[in-house]
N, CA and C of each residue as an Amber inpcrd file, in Angstrom:
protein
   693
 -70.3070000  26.8850000  73.3680000 -71.4630000  27.3000000  74.1680000
 -71.8140000  28.7570000  73.8790000 -73.0930000  29.0020000  73.6840000
 -73.5540000  30.3750000  73.4810000 -73.6000000  31.1130000  74.8090000
 -73.2680000  32.3980000  74.7790000 -73.3070000  33.2090000  75.9950000
 -74.7550000  33.5750000  76.3200000 -75.2330000  33.1190000  77.4830000
 -76.5880000  33.4290000  77.9360000 -76.5640000  34.7730000  78.6720000
 -77.3620000  35.7170000  78.2080000 -77.4240000  37.0440000  78.8170000
 -78.5700000  37.1770000  79.8050000 -79.6470000  36.4460000  79.5410000
 -80.8560000  36.5460000  80.3680000 -81.6470000  35.2620000  80.2040000
 -82.2330000  34.7950000  81.3130000 -83.1130000  33.6330000  81.2350000
 -84.1330000  33.6770000  82.3580000 -85.4100000  33.4710000  82.0020000
 -86.4570000  33.3130000  83.0070000 -87.3830000  32.1970000  82.5360000
 -88.5610000  32.0940000  83.0990000 -89.4480000  30.9800000  82.7620000
 -89.9310000  31.0130000  81.3140000 -89.9260000  32.1980000  80.7090000
 -90.4820000  32.2910000  79.3650000 -89.5510000  32.8260000  78.3090000
 -88.3760000  33.3660000  78.7120000 -87.4820000  34.0260000  77.7640000
 -86.0310000  33.6330000  78.0050000 -85.2550000  33.6480000  76.9530000
 -83.8070000  33.4950000  77.0600000 -83.1730000  34.3440000  75.9730000
 -82.0770000  35.0190000  76.3230000 -81.3700000  35.8700000  75.3690000
 -79.9050000  35.4680000  75.3260000 -79.3370000  35.5040000  74.1230000
 -77.9230000  35.1800000  73.9490000 -77.1960000  36.3750000  73.3410000
 -75.8760000  36.3330000  73.4340000 -75.0160000  37.2840000  72.7330000
 -74.5680000  36.5830000  71.4510000 -75.3040000  36.8160000  70.3630000
 -75.0530000  36.0940000  69.1180000 -73.7010000  36.5050000  68.5200000
 -72.8850000  35.5340000  68.1600000 -71.6080000  35.8680000  67.5090000
 -71.8090000  36.3740000  66.0850000 -70.8290000  37.1330000  65.5890000
 -70.7930000  37.4840000  64.1760000 -70.7620000  36.2030000  63.3470000
 -71.4810000  36.1980000  62.2370000 -71.4050000  35.0820000  61.3080000
 -72.3580000  33.9370000  61.5630000 -73.1060000  33.9860000  62.6610000
 -74.0380000  32.9130000  62.9960000 -75.4450000  33.2770000  62.5390000
 -76.0320000  32.4230000  61.7110000 -77.4070000  32.6210000  61.2720000
 -78.3750000  32.3080000  62.4030000 -79.5090000  33.0030000  62.4220000
 -80.5270000  32.7050000  63.4240000 -81.1570000  31.3490000  63.1250000
 -81.4590000  31.0850000  61.8600000 -82.0830000  29.8180000  61.4810000
 -81.6850000  29.4750000  60.0440000 -82.0140000  28.3080000  59.6070000
 -81.6850000  27.8490000  58.2620000 -82.3830000  28.7150000  57.2090000
 -81.6750000  29.0070000  56.1230000 -82.2450000  29.8040000  55.0470000
 -81.6390000  29.3800000  53.7180000 -82.4140000  29.4860000  52.6530000
 -81.9350000  29.1330000  51.3200000 -80.8630000  30.1010000  50.8360000
 -80.8450000  31.3060000  51.4070000 -79.8990000  32.3310000  50.9730000
 -78.4660000  31.9520000  51.3360000 -78.2950000  31.2130000  52.4350000
 -76.9530000  30.8430000  52.9130000 -76.8640000  29.3290000  53.0490000
 -76.7150000  28.6580000  51.9270000 -76.6760000  27.1980000  51.9150000
 -75.3770000  26.6540000  52.4950000 -74.3630000  27.5270000  52.6460000
 -73.0780000  27.0800000  53.1720000 -73.1010000  26.8870000  54.6770000
 -74.0920000  27.4570000  55.3640000 -74.1240000  27.4220000  56.8370000
 -74.4560000  26.0260000  57.3480000 -73.7810000  25.6590000  58.4220000
 -74.0170000  24.3550000  59.0460000 -74.5050000  24.4870000  60.4820000
 -74.3430000  25.6560000  61.0600000 -74.7880000  25.8890000  62.4310000
 -75.7360000  27.0800000  62.4680000 -76.7060000  27.0140000  63.3670000
 -77.7210000  28.0540000  63.4820000 -77.9940000  28.3090000  64.9630000
 -78.2860000  29.5730000  65.2880000 -78.4950000  29.9340000  66.6920000
 -79.6300000  29.1200000  67.3200000 -80.7290000  28.9640000  66.5890000
 -81.8760000  28.2530000  67.1430000 -81.5280000  26.8060000  67.4730000
 -80.7350000  26.1720000  66.6270000 -80.3300000  24.7800000  66.8520000
 -79.3470000  24.6780000  68.0200000 -78.3360000  25.5660000  68.0320000
 -77.3320000  25.5180000  69.0950000 -77.9460000  25.7810000  70.4620000
 -78.8570000  26.7600000  70.5230000 -79.4760000  27.0810000  71.8050000
 -80.4100000  25.9670000  72.2550000 -81.1460000  25.3870000  71.3180000
 -82.0250000  24.2520000  71.6530000 -81.2230000  23.1130000  72.2630000
 -80.0910000  22.7960000  71.6530000 -79.2620000  21.7050000  72.1660000
 -78.6310000  22.0720000  73.5020000 -78.2610000  23.3370000  73.6570000
 -77.6260000  23.7890000  74.8990000 -78.5990000  23.7420000  76.0760000
 -79.8620000  24.1280000  75.8290000 -80.8660000  24.1580000  76.9030000
 -81.6450000  22.8540000  77.0180000 -81.6290000  22.0600000  75.9760000
 -82.3820000  20.8120000  75.9960000 -83.8810000  21.0190000  75.8710000
 -84.3070000  22.0570000  75.1490000 -85.7240000  22.3130000  74.9400000
 -85.9300000  23.1800000  73.6980000 -87.1620000  23.2300000  73.2250000
 -87.4940000  24.0480000  72.0750000 -87.3510000  25.5340000  72.4100000
 -86.8990000  26.3070000  71.4310000 -86.8220000  27.7590000  71.5860000
 -87.4180000  28.3970000  70.3410000 -87.9610000  29.6150000  70.5130000
 -88.6450000  30.3170000  69.4350000 -88.0170000  31.6930000  69.2660000
 -87.3480000  31.9740000  68.1310000 -86.7710000  33.3110000  67.9310000
 -87.8790000  34.3380000  67.7360000 -87.8930000  35.3730000  68.5550000
 -88.9740000  36.3650000  68.4800000 -88.6090000  37.5590000  67.6080000
 -87.3510000  37.6360000  67.1930000 -86.9170000  38.6700000  66.2430000
 -85.6940000  38.1380000  65.5180000 -85.0930000  38.9430000  64.6690000
 -83.9730000  38.4860000  63.8490000 -82.7990000  39.4510000  63.9420000
 -81.6120000  38.9100000  63.7410000 -80.4100000  39.7010000  63.5100000
 -79.7500000  39.1750000  62.2500000 -79.1700000  40.0770000  61.4540000
 -78.4380000  39.6490000  60.2700000 -77.3030000  38.7120000  60.6620000
 -76.8980000  37.9000000  59.7040000 -75.8430000  36.9170000  59.9600000
 -74.5800000  37.5710000  60.5260000 -74.1680000  38.6980000  59.9600000
 -72.9160000  39.3250000  60.3840000 -73.0900000  40.3060000  61.5410000
 -74.3110000  40.4520000  62.0470000 -74.5570000  41.3120000  63.2050000
 -74.4630000  40.4780000  64.4780000 -73.7360000  40.9840000  65.4560000
 -73.6270000  40.3000000  66.7430000 -74.5770000  40.9460000  67.7480000
 -74.6870000  40.3230000  68.9370000 -75.3930000  40.9750000  70.0310000
 -76.6440000  40.2850000  70.5140000 -77.4860000  41.0560000  71.2050000
 -78.6460000  40.5190000  71.9150000 -79.6430000  39.9030000  70.9390000
 -79.8770000  38.6070000  71.1150000 -80.8720000  37.8850000  70.3240000
 -81.8020000  37.1830000  71.3020000 -83.0870000  37.4750000  71.1830000
 -84.0760000  37.0200000  72.1650000 -84.8990000  35.8550000  71.6270000
 -85.1170000  34.8610000  72.4930000 -85.9390000  33.6990000  72.1800000
 -87.0180000  33.5250000  73.2390000 -88.1570000  33.0100000  72.8200000
 -89.1970000  32.5940000  73.7590000 -89.0410000  31.0990000  74.0310000
 -89.4940000  30.6890000  75.2010000 -89.3890000  29.2760000  75.5850000
 -90.7090000  28.5330000  75.4470000 -91.7460000  29.2540000  75.0440000
 -93.0300000  28.6050000  74.7880000 -93.7920000  29.4410000  73.7570000
 -94.7970000  28.8480000  73.1550000 -95.5080000  29.5130000  72.0620000
 -96.2870000  30.7360000  72.5310000 -96.8070000  30.7030000  73.7520000
 -97.5600000  31.8490000  74.2650000 -96.6600000  33.0730000  74.4050000
 -95.4810000  32.8710000  74.9540000 -94.5250000  33.9740000  75.0880000
 -94.0410000  34.4360000  73.7170000 -93.9010000  33.5120000  72.7990000
 -93.4690000  33.8500000  71.4470000 -94.4450000  34.8290000  70.7970000
 -95.7310000  34.5440000  70.8860000 -96.7540000  35.4240000  70.3140000
 -96.7340000  36.7850000  71.0090000 -96.6330000  36.7830000  72.3360000
 -96.6550000  38.0300000  73.0970000 -95.4750000  38.9330000  72.7400000
 -94.2720000  38.3350000  72.6320000 -93.0920000  39.1460000  72.3380000
 -93.0670000  39.5940000  70.8750000 -93.4820000  38.7420000  69.9590000
 -93.5290000  39.1700000  68.5600000 -94.5000000  40.3340000  68.3830000
 -95.5750000  40.3060000  69.1460000 -96.5350000  41.4080000  69.0960000
 -95.8930000  42.7070000  69.5760000 -95.1140000  42.6240000  70.6420000
 -94.4300000  43.8300000  71.1370000 -93.4510000  44.3800000  70.1010000
 -92.7200000  43.4990000  69.4380000 -91.7930000  43.9550000  68.4040000
 -92.5470000  44.6210000  67.2630000 -93.6240000  44.0020000  66.8090000
 -94.3840000  44.5520000  65.6860000 -95.0340000  45.8860000  66.0320000
 -95.4040000  46.0640000  67.3050000 -96.0490000  47.2990000  67.7330000
 -95.0430000  48.3680000  68.1550000 -93.7490000  48.0850000  68.0210000
 -92.7220000  49.0680000  68.3500000 -92.5600000  49.3330000  69.8300000
 -92.8770000  48.3470000  70.6570000 -92.7970000  48.5280000  72.1070000
 -91.4840000  48.0340000  72.6980000 -90.5880000  47.5590000  71.8420000
 -89.2720000  47.1060000  72.2870000 -88.2390000  48.1400000  71.8600000
 -87.5140000  48.6980000  72.8210000 -86.4690000  49.6730000  72.5250000
 -85.1590000  48.9470000  72.2360000 -84.5470000  49.2740000  71.0950000
 -83.3300000  48.6010000  70.6540000 -82.1920000  49.6080000  70.5210000
 -81.0110000  49.1830000  70.9120000 -79.8230000  50.0240000  70.7740000
 -78.7090000  49.1990000  70.1380000 -78.0010000  49.8080000  69.1930000
 -76.9010000  49.1380000  68.4880000 -75.6390000  49.9910000  68.5680000
 -74.5010000  49.3320000  68.5440000 -73.2100000  49.9860000  68.3380000
 -72.7680000  49.7140000  66.9100000 -72.1650000  50.7190000  66.2740000
 -71.6720000  50.5100000  64.9250000 -70.4500000  51.3760000  64.6500000
 -69.5290000  50.8220000  63.8780000 -68.3650000  51.5720000  63.4020000
 -68.6240000  51.9350000  61.9470000 -68.5540000  53.2260000  61.6390000
 -68.8760000  53.6960000  60.2910000 -67.7440000  54.5530000  59.7460000
 -67.7630000  54.7390000  58.4440000 -66.7660000  55.5650000  57.7740000
 -67.0600000  57.0460000  57.9870000 -66.0060000  57.8220000  58.2110000
 -66.1380000  59.2720000  58.2950000 -66.5210000  59.7740000  59.6660000
 -66.6230000  61.0900000  59.7850000 -67.0200000  61.7450000  61.0280000
 -68.5190000  62.0130000  60.9820000 -69.2630000  61.3790000  61.8640000
 -70.7050000  61.5660000  61.9380000 -71.0410000  62.7610000  62.8390000
 -72.2230000  63.3570000  62.6660000 -72.6490000  64.4290000  63.5790000
 -72.8640000  63.8830000  64.9790000 -72.8380000  64.7750000  65.9680000
 -72.9970000  64.3360000  67.3580000 -74.3400000  63.6550000  67.5860000
 -75.3900000  64.2490000  67.0570000 -76.7380000  63.6950000  67.1730000
 -77.4430000  63.8560000  65.8330000 -78.2220000  62.8480000  65.4550000
 -78.9660000  62.9860000  64.2130000 -80.1620000  62.0350000  64.2010000
 -81.2420000  62.4920000  63.5950000 -82.3990000  61.6440000  63.3240000
 -82.5480000  61.5140000  61.8220000 -82.5820000  60.2860000  61.3510000
 -82.7290000  60.0080000  59.9250000 -84.1740000  59.5740000  59.6830000
 -84.9090000  60.3830000  58.9500000 -86.2930000  60.0680000  58.5810000
 -86.3050000  59.9000000  57.0660000 -86.1080000  58.6680000  56.6270000
 -85.9180000  58.3950000  55.1970000 -86.6010000  57.0800000  54.8430000
 -87.6260000  57.1580000  54.0230000 -88.4110000  55.9720000  53.6690000
 -87.5640000  54.9650000  52.8930000 -87.8540000  53.6800000  53.1070000
 -87.1210000  52.6030000  52.4500000 -88.0760000  51.7690000  51.6020000
 -87.5630000  51.2460000  50.5120000 -88.3800000  50.4600000  49.5910000
 -88.0340000  48.9790000  49.7170000 -89.0380000  48.1600000  49.9650000
 -88.8260000  46.7220000  50.0780000 -88.5670000  46.1110000  48.6980000
 -88.1800000  44.8250000  48.6930000 -87.9090000  44.1330000  47.4400000
 -89.1550000  44.0420000  46.5650000 -90.3400000  44.0240000  47.2060000
 -91.5740000  43.9330000  46.4300000 -92.0660000  45.2960000  45.9480000
 -91.2830000  46.3500000  46.2110000 -91.6240000  47.6840000  45.7460000
 -92.4040000  48.5340000  46.7320000 -92.8260000  47.9530000  47.8630000
 -93.5880000  48.7220000  48.8440000 -92.6780000  49.6990000  49.5780000
 -93.1090000  50.9510000  49.6680000 -92.3460000  51.9880000  50.3690000
 -92.8230000  52.0720000  51.8160000 -91.8660000  52.0410000  52.7550000
 -92.1840000  52.0860000  54.1800000 -91.4530000  53.2460000  54.8490000
 -92.1370000  53.9320000  55.7520000 -91.4510000  54.9610000  56.5210000
 -90.4200000  54.3040000  57.4270000 -89.3190000  54.9860000  57.6600000
 -88.2450000  54.4420000  58.4920000 -87.5320000  55.5890000  59.1970000
 -87.3660000  55.4510000  60.5130000 -86.7430000  56.4980000  61.3220000
 -85.6570000  55.8770000  62.2020000 -84.4790000  56.4590000  62.1570000
 -83.3410000  56.0020000  62.9610000 -82.6980000  57.2040000  63.6430000
 -82.4470000  57.0920000  64.9330000 -81.6930000  58.1080000  65.6680000
 -80.3180000  57.5470000  66.0120000 -79.3180000  58.4260000  66.0440000
 -78.0160000  57.9690000  66.5370000 -77.2610000  59.1090000  67.1840000
 -76.3300000  58.7340000  68.0460000 -75.4150000  59.6910000  68.6570000
 -73.9980000  59.1640000  68.5020000 -73.0600000  60.0830000  68.3490000
 -71.6630000  59.7090000  68.1610000 -70.9800000  59.5500000  69.5140000
 -70.3350000  58.3940000  69.7080000 -69.6490000  58.1010000  70.9640000
 -68.1550000  58.3930000  70.8940000 -67.5490000  58.2030000  69.7260000
 -66.1050000  58.4120000  69.5820000 -65.7760000  58.5970000  68.1070000
 -64.6770000  59.3060000  67.8510000 -64.1980000  59.5210000  66.4910000
 -62.6820000  59.3950000  66.4670000 -62.1490000  59.0160000  65.3060000
 -60.6950000  58.9140000  65.1860000 -60.2680000  59.2020000  63.7540000
 -59.0720000  59.7160000  63.6170000 -58.4260000  59.8700000  62.3180000
 -57.0780000  59.1870000  62.4250000 -56.8920000  58.1050000  61.6790000
 -55.7050000  57.2710000  61.8620000 -54.8450000  57.2750000  60.6010000
 -53.6130000  56.8560000  60.7760000 -52.6460000  56.7880000  59.6800000
 -52.9350000  55.5330000  58.8460000 -53.9380000  55.6540000  58.0040000
 -54.3430000  54.5470000  57.1410000 -54.6470000  55.1190000  55.7600000
 -53.6530000  55.1680000  54.8730000 -53.8680000  55.7420000  53.5430000
 -54.9290000  54.9700000  52.7720000 -55.7550000  55.7210000  52.0420000
 -56.8030000  55.0830000  51.2500000 -57.1670000  55.9890000  50.0870000
 -56.9730000  55.4900000  48.8620000 -57.2460000  56.3080000  47.6920000
 -56.3580000  57.5350000  47.6650000 -56.9700000  58.7040000  47.5250000
 -56.1990000  59.9510000  47.4660000 -55.9450000  60.5400000  48.8500000
 -56.4340000  59.8630000  49.9110000 -56.2830000  60.3910000  51.2640000
 -55.1480000  59.6790000  52.0060000 -54.3870000  60.4520000  52.7870000
 -53.2720000  59.8840000  53.5480000 -53.7330000  59.3090000  54.8820000
 -54.9010000  59.7340000  55.3500000 -55.4510000  59.2280000  56.6060000
 -56.8870000  58.7700000  56.3780000 -57.4330000  58.0850000  57.3690000
 -58.8280000  57.6280000  57.2980000 -59.5540000  58.0310000  58.5700000
 -60.8280000  58.3840000  58.4180000 -61.6430000  58.8180000  59.5500000
 -62.7630000  57.8130000  59.8170000 -63.0130000  57.5920000  61.1230000
 -64.0540000  56.6380000  61.5210000 -64.8020000  57.1650000  62.7360000
 -66.0260000  56.6760000  62.8890000 -66.8550000  57.0490000  64.0340000
 -67.4760000  55.8000000  64.6350000 -67.6300000  55.8310000  65.9470000
 -68.3960000  54.8210000  66.6680000 -69.6940000  55.4790000  67.0940000
 -70.8120000  54.8720000  66.7150000 -72.1070000  55.4720000  67.0040000
 -72.9990000  54.5240000  67.7970000 -73.8950000  55.1220000  68.5720000
 -74.9350000  54.4020000  69.3010000 -76.2320000  54.6710000  68.5470000
 -76.8690000  53.6150000  68.0510000 -77.9840000  53.7550000  67.1170000
 -79.2840000  53.2440000  67.7380000 -80.3640000  54.0130000  67.5010000
 -81.6850000  53.6600000  68.0330000 -82.7050000  53.6470000  66.8950000
 -82.9870000  52.4910000  66.3150000 -84.0010000  52.4460000  65.2620000
 -85.4010000  52.5770000  65.8550000 -86.1520000  53.5420000  65.3910000
 -87.5050000  53.7380000  65.9020000 -88.5280000  52.9130000  65.1300000
 -88.1460000  52.4580000  63.9570000 -88.9660000  51.5230000  63.1860000
 -88.1150000  50.2860000  62.9200000 -88.7430000  49.2360000  62.4470000
 -88.0270000  47.9720000  62.3060000 -88.0160000  47.4460000  60.8890000
 -87.5080000  48.2340000  59.9560000 -87.4570000  47.8010000  58.5640000
 -86.2040000  46.9520000  58.2930000 -86.3100000  46.1100000  57.2870000
 -85.1980000  45.2240000  56.9530000 -83.9580000  46.0270000  56.5670000
 -82.8340000  45.7240000  57.2240000 -81.5540000  46.3970000  56.9700000
 -81.6520000  47.9040000  57.1630000 -82.5240000  48.3360000  58.0520000
 -82.7880000  49.7730000  58.2110000 -81.5390000  50.5670000  58.5700000
 -80.8280000  50.1380000  59.6010000 -79.6440000  50.8800000  60.0340000
 -78.6110000  50.9040000  58.9100000 -78.3990000  49.7730000  58.2880000
 -77.4140000  49.6650000  57.2170000 -77.7590000  50.6040000  56.0660000
 -79.0160000  50.6270000  55.6660000 -79.4420000  51.4680000  54.5440000
 -79.4010000  52.9500000  54.9080000 -79.8010000  53.2810000  56.1410000
 -79.7880000  54.6860000  56.5440000 -78.3620000  55.2340000  56.6310000
 -77.4340000  54.4440000  57.1560000 -76.0560000  54.9320000  57.2410000
 -75.4330000  55.0480000  55.8530000 -75.7700000  54.1460000  54.9520000
 -75.2910000  54.2670000  53.5720000 -75.8780000  55.5080000  52.9080000
 -77.1380000  55.8000000  53.2040000 -77.7930000  56.9930000  52.6560000
 -77.0740000  58.2710000  53.0960000 -76.5580000  58.2740000  54.3160000
 -75.8310000  59.4340000  54.8390000 -74.3760000  59.4830000  54.3730000
 -73.9660000  58.4880000  53.6000000 -72.5750000  58.3480000  53.1560000
 -71.6270000  58.0870000  54.3290000 -72.1450000  57.4370000  55.3450000
 -71.3470000  56.9380000  56.4690000 -71.6090000  55.4350000  56.5970000
 -71.2200000  54.6590000  55.5670000 -71.5560000  53.2320000  55.5740000
 -70.9050000  52.4780000  56.7220000 -71.5770000  51.4260000  57.1550000
 -71.0420000  50.5700000  58.2050000 -69.8780000  49.7600000  57.6430000
 -68.7970000  49.7180000  58.3970000 -67.6230000  48.9570000  57.9620000
 -67.9750000  47.4710000  57.8930000 -67.6580000  46.8600000  56.7660000
 -67.9170000  45.4370000  56.5690000 -69.2850000  45.1150000  56.0270000
 -70.1010000  46.1340000  55.7800000 -71.4500000  45.8950000  55.2670000
 -71.4110000  45.5760000  53.7730000 -72.0820000  44.5200000  53.4170000
 -72.3150000  44.1640000  52.0230000 -73.7860000  43.7980000  51.9050000
 -74.5290000  44.3420000  50.9420000 -74.0870000  45.1480000  49.8100000
 -74.2790000  46.6390000  49.9970000 -74.6850000  47.0930000  51.1920000
 -75.0240000  48.5030000  51.3730000 -73.8100000  49.3730000  51.6920000
 -72.7010000  48.7580000  52.0460000 -71.5300000  49.5160000  52.4580000
 -70.6340000  49.9150000  51.3100000 -69.3970000  50.2520000  51.6450000
 -68.4030000  50.7010000  50.6640000 -67.4530000  49.5450000  50.3670000
 -67.4770000  49.0460000  49.1410000 -66.6460000  47.9040000  48.7850000
 -65.1550000  48.2080000  48.9160000 -64.7630000  49.4560000  48.6280000
 -63.3520000  49.8200000  48.7370000 -62.8940000  49.7850000  50.1940000
 -63.7480000  50.3020000  51.1060000 -63.4160000  50.2400000  52.5320000
 -63.3750000  48.7930000  53.0160000 -64.3390000  48.0000000  52.5740000
 -64.3750000  46.6010000  53.0030000 -63.1250000  45.8520000  52.5460000
 -62.6800000  46.1350000  51.3220000 -61.4500000  45.5170000  50.8140000
 -60.2420000  45.9710000  51.6200000 -60.2110000  47.2660000  51.9750000
 -59.1240000  47.8050000  52.7830000 -59.0390000  47.0930000  54.1310000
 -60.1830000  46.8810000  54.7670000 -60.1910000  46.2250000  56.0720000
 -59.8030000  44.7540000  55.9740000 -60.1650000  44.1110000  54.8820000
 -59.7720000  42.7200000  54.6920000 -58.2680000  42.6190000  54.5030000
 -57.7040000  43.5270000  53.6990000 -56.2700000  43.4730000  53.4190000
 -55.4300000  43.9390000  54.5970000 -55.8850000  44.9940000  55.2810000
 -55.0730000  45.5920000  56.3510000 -55.2730000  44.8760000  57.6900000
 -56.5050000  44.4760000  57.9980000 -56.8040000  43.9170000  59.3220000
 -57.3030000  42.4770000  59.2820000 -57.3840000  41.8920000  58.0890000
 -57.9530000  40.5450000  57.9490000 -59.3320000  40.4830000  58.6040000
 -60.1490000  41.5060000  58.3270000 -61.4650000  41.6470000  58.9360000
 -62.5220000  41.6860000  57.8340000 -63.4690000  40.7380000  57.8930000
 -64.4830000  40.7030000  56.8370000 -65.8930000  40.5190000  57.3780000
 -66.1000000  40.8530000  58.6600000 -67.4580000  40.8230000  59.1910000
 -67.9990000  42.2480000  59.2470000 -69.2040000  42.4120000  59.7510000
 -69.8370000  43.7320000  59.7610000 -69.7830000  44.3300000  61.1610000
 -69.4050000  45.5890000  61.2420000 -69.2450000  46.2560000  62.5260000
 -70.5660000  46.8370000  63.0230000 -71.5010000  45.9260000  63.2950000
 -72.8080000  46.2790000  63.8390000 -73.1130000  45.3040000  64.9530000
 -73.4040000  45.8510000  66.1430000 -73.5940000  45.0250000  67.3390000
 -74.8690000  45.4480000  68.0550000 -75.7760000  44.5010000  68.2660000
 -77.0180000  44.7700000  68.9980000 -76.6880000  44.8840000  70.4840000
 -76.6410000  46.1030000  70.9500000 -76.1200000  46.3930000  72.2840000
 -77.1260000  46.1370000  73.4010000 -78.4200000  46.4510000  73.1530000
 -79.3850000  46.3790000  74.2600000 -80.8100000  46.2210000  73.7500000
 -81.6030000  45.4510000  74.4850000 -83.0570000  45.3910000  74.3180000
 -83.6910000  45.8180000  75.6330000 -84.7540000  46.6070000  75.5230000
 -85.4650000  47.0750000  76.7140000 -86.9720000  46.9750000  76.4340000
 -87.6980000  46.2560000  77.3130000 -89.1290000  46.0460000  77.0790000
 -89.8250000  45.6820000  78.3920000 -91.1340000  45.6660000  78.3300000
 -91.9420000  45.2600000  79.4800000 -92.2640000  43.7770000  79.3580000
 -91.9670000  43.0170000  80.3940000 -92.2270000  41.5700000  80.3670000
 -93.7260000  41.3420000  80.1900000 -94.1260000  40.5510000  79.1800000
 -95.5500000  40.4020000  78.8700000 -96.4170000  39.8790000  80.0180000
 -95.8530000  39.0820000  80.9270000 -96.6670000  38.4450000  81.9550000
 -96.4630000  39.0050000  83.3600000 -95.3150000  39.6530000  83.6090000
 -95.0760000  40.2320000  84.9350000 -95.1660000  41.7520000  84.9150000
 -95.1510000  42.3430000  83.7180000 -95.2300000  43.7900000  83.5240000
 -94.0430000  44.5230000  84.1310000 -92.9540000  43.8140000  84.3990000
 -91.7360000  44.4350000  84.9060000 -90.8190000  44.7930000  83.7420000
 -90.0020000  45.8330000  83.9250000 -89.0810000  46.2190000  82.8650000
 -87.9350000  45.2190000  82.7700000 -87.6330000  44.8150000  81.5610000
 -86.5180000  43.9140000  81.2920000 -85.4920000  44.6630000  80.4490000
 -84.2570000  44.6830000  80.9120000 -83.1660000  45.3100000  80.1690000
 -82.0850000  44.2550000  79.9640000 -81.7740000  43.9680000  78.7120000
 -80.7760000  42.9520000  78.3840000 -79.6690000  43.6130000  77.5730000
 -78.4430000  43.5290000  78.0840000 -77.3010000  44.1680000  77.4320000
 -76.2550000  43.1340000  77.0470000 -75.5390000  43.4230000  75.9710000
 -74.4830000  42.5190000  75.4970000 -73.2320000  43.3200000  75.1860000
 -72.1100000  42.9120000  75.7430000 -70.8370000  43.5490000  75.4210000
 -70.3980000  43.1490000  74.0150000 -69.7240000  44.0460000  73.3020000
 -69.2060000  43.6850000  71.9740000 -68.2810000  42.4750000  72.0670000
 -68.2850000  41.6700000  71.0190000 -67.4490000  40.4780000  70.9880000
 -66.0380000  40.8250000  70.5170000 -65.1680000  39.8170000  70.5170000
 -63.7370000  40.0520000  70.3300000 -63.4010000  40.8000000  69.0430000
 -64.0560000  40.4490000  67.9240000 -63.7200000  41.0800000  66.6490000
 -64.0840000  42.5670000  66.6580000 -65.2120000  42.8890000  67.2630000
 -65.6210000  44.2890000  67.3660000 -64.6250000  45.0440000  68.2510000
 -64.2530000  44.4580000  69.3780000 -63.2910000  45.1020000  70.2840000
 -61.9330000  45.2660000  69.6050000 -61.5370000  44.2970000  68.7910000
 -60.2580000  44.3910000  68.0690000 -60.2590000  45.5850000  67.1180000
 -61.3780000  45.8020000  66.4420000 -61.4670000  46.9250000  65.5220000
 -61.5180000  48.2590000  66.2650000 -62.1860000  48.3000000  67.4060000
 -62.1780000  49.5280000  68.2120000 -60.7480000  49.9190000  68.5800000
 -59.9670000  48.9230000  68.9710000 -58.5780000  49.1880000  69.3460000
 -57.7510000  49.5880000  68.1280000 -57.9290000  48.8850000  67.0170000
 -57.1430000  49.1660000  65.8170000 -57.4380000  50.5570000  65.2690000
 -58.6900000  50.9890000  65.4020000 -59.0970000  52.2940000  64.8710000
 -59.0070000  53.4040000  65.9100000 -58.5320000  53.0570000  67.1010000
 -58.3360000  54.0270000  68.1890000 -59.6390000  54.7230000  68.5600000
 -60.7070000  53.9390000  68.6390000 -62.0180000  54.4430000  69.0370000
 -62.2670000  54.0620000  70.4900000 -62.0790000  55.0020000  71.3780000
 -62.2030000  54.7600000  72.8090000 -63.5600000  55.2790000  73.2860000
 -64.3850000  54.3480000  73.7790000 -65.6980000  54.7710000  74.2700000
 -65.9390000  54.3000000  75.7000000 -64.8570000  54.1420000  76.4600000
 -64.9840000  53.6040000  77.8150000 -65.8870000  54.4660000  78.6930000
 -65.9290000  55.7510000  78.4400000 -66.7780000  56.6420000  79.2600000
 -68.2410000  56.5780000  78.8550000 -68.5230000  55.8800000  77.7510000
 -69.9040000  55.8100000  77.2510000 -70.5220000  54.4330000  77.4350000
 -69.8180000  53.5190000  78.0660000 -70.3580000  52.1710000  78.2660000
 -71.4900000  52.2000000  79.2890000
């Protein structure tokens, strides 16, 4: 059963697990389960995904329950009226606060402006030898993408040389191999923490939050990243 975070007459949100695709795609022919199918069967009705999360990203995933709401919410996403917050574990010590204003190029060659803000919630240096270093440093960050480009957070953190742990292909393959060998961990440490928007038909503020799932919490503990005061 999928964890339901929010449900009203027109919307439903789940806490999507790591590794679950939103819908069928030619890119991942190995997948047999999809969020849209599981939620449809769980609720016994059609659902419409109004935005997307990468397969390895967990967290708040929003669906509309009718076509009118689907159009209204997709419009809000496209117009940048939905505030999104993510948690991520990255390599190295990040600055306390930073805004990344760095244009990204799509696969078709089109260049798009892209802006991401983040703040550091916790940092750790642990006894984990890697390469020429005897210890390893990690940061837990709270990320706010101001634009909605494909893989924006992943690309921006790689640009800063603070790649997201478990990210492929934008992350660090050596770090990803280290985490697979040391922790048997091969998912991506990116979690959609919160969506905040105005309900299209009632004009009331909607805030939907999702706690990190077990694998994310396991890595927080393993890396000694304590953010209990920032929840």
